[in-house]
N, C-alpha and C positions, 0 to 999 in steps of 0.2 A: 407908292404907286399914286399918281395924281387922280383927281376926281374924274376926269374925262376918260382916262384909260380904264378906271374901275367900272364906270357905268357901261362902257362898251363891252368889257369883258362880261359883265353881268347880263347885259341884254343878249349877247351872242351865245352864251353857254348855259344859262339858267335852266332852261327846260331839259337840255342834254344831261347836265349834272343831276337834276332832280330825277329824271328817268333812270339813270344809272343807280342812284341811291335807292330808289323805289324798288328796283330789282333786288337790292341787298336786304333792305329793311322790311319790304312787304307790308308797310304800313304808311299811310299818307302823312300823318302827323310827324312821325319820326323822320320820314324822308324830307319833309319841309324844313324841320328843325336842323337836320344834318346838312341839308344844302345851304341854308342861311349861315351855319357855322363855317361851312367850307369857304364861302366867299368872304366871310369876316376874316378867317385866318389867312386867306390868300392876300387880302387887301392890307392887312396889318402886319404881315410877316416881315421880319427884319431882312430875311434873304428874299430877293426878288426873283421873279421868274427868269430863268437863264436862257430860254429860247432853244434848249436842246431837244424838246419835244413839243407837240402841240399844246396850246393852252389847256384844251379840254382834258388831255392826258394828265397834265399837272394837277388840274382841279379834281379829277377822278382819284388821283393818288391821295390827295388830301382827304377827300370824302371817304375813301376806303379806310384810311387810318383812323378817322373819327368814328366811322361805324364799328371798327374793331374795338376801339376804346369804349364806345358805348356798350357793346356786348360784354366786355369784361366787367364794366360796372354793374350791368344788370345781372350778371351771373352771381353776384354776391347775394342777390335777393331771390335766387332760383328755388330755395328751399320753401318759400311761401306758396301756398296753392294758387294756381292760376284760375281766377273766376271765370274768364272767358271760355275755358274748356268746358266748364259745367253747363253753360248756357247754349252750347251748339247742339244741333240735332244730328250731326254726323255720326256715322257708324264708327265706334271706337276701334274695332279691329282694322278698318280701312285707314284710319288716322295713323294707327301705329305702323301699318305696313307702309304707307306712304312716307311717314317720318323715317322709318328704318331704311327704306330704299334711298331716300334723299341723303341720309347720313352716310350710307355706303358709297354713294356716288362722290360725295365730298371728300371722303377718306381717300378713295382712289384718285381723285384729282389732285389731292394734296401731295400724293407720292408720285405723281406723273412728272416726267422731266420737262424742262423748258426747251423751246418755246410752246410746246403743245399745251401745257397747262394754261398758260396765260392767254393764248389765242382762243382756246376753248371757253374760258371764263369771260373773256371780253365779248365773244360772239353771243354766247348763251345768256349769261347774266347781265352783261353790259349792254346787249342788244345793239352792238356796233355793226356797221356794214363791213364787208371784207376790204373795201377801199380804205375805210377808216383804220382798220386793223393793220393793213399794209403800211399806211402812213406812219403809225405809231412805231412800227419795227423798221421803218425806212426800206421797205420791200415793196414788191408788186401786189396788186390785188389777187393775181393768180397764186402767189405764194401763200397769201393768207387763206385762200380757199383750200389748197392742197394741204397745208399744215392743219386746218381745222378738220378736214376729212380724216387725215391720219390719227389725230387726237381722238376723234370720235371712234374710230376703229380700235384704237388701243384700249379706250375705256370699255367699249363693248366686249373686247376680248377678255379684259380682266374681270369684268362682271360675270361672263359666261364661265370663266375658270373658277369662280367663287373665291377670289383671292381675299375677300373680306367676308 
């Protein structure tokens, strides 16, 4: 990738990719590091962007894979006590409940069939508009809205039925 193309890609997509990574990492420092690594990988990749999807989608895929790799690496150190938990004034029961609910939602999402799973994740976690989601799937904005609505209903139904 030549320098001019790389700079244009960086200028056009940095904040979008950073926002997406921020929804995953929930930490500014981690999000900034992963975003920088995403652009580094994109610009130094032996394989270039094929143009089959939007540049933003390609960058988000790289960022997501980097985030997953980071989580796997940090899981090795999971046994060590987390000092940040000891410093918070939040109610422990509420934290456990929120964490448990979040975990249940992610398990149910993991088992959800496509395209519902990906549309829901792009909308909720990626904070993409329905128009952007439609472009990713090469469908209409209305299709993205309907698919998201159906995914939300399926998730609610599964939670109500206590599938987890």
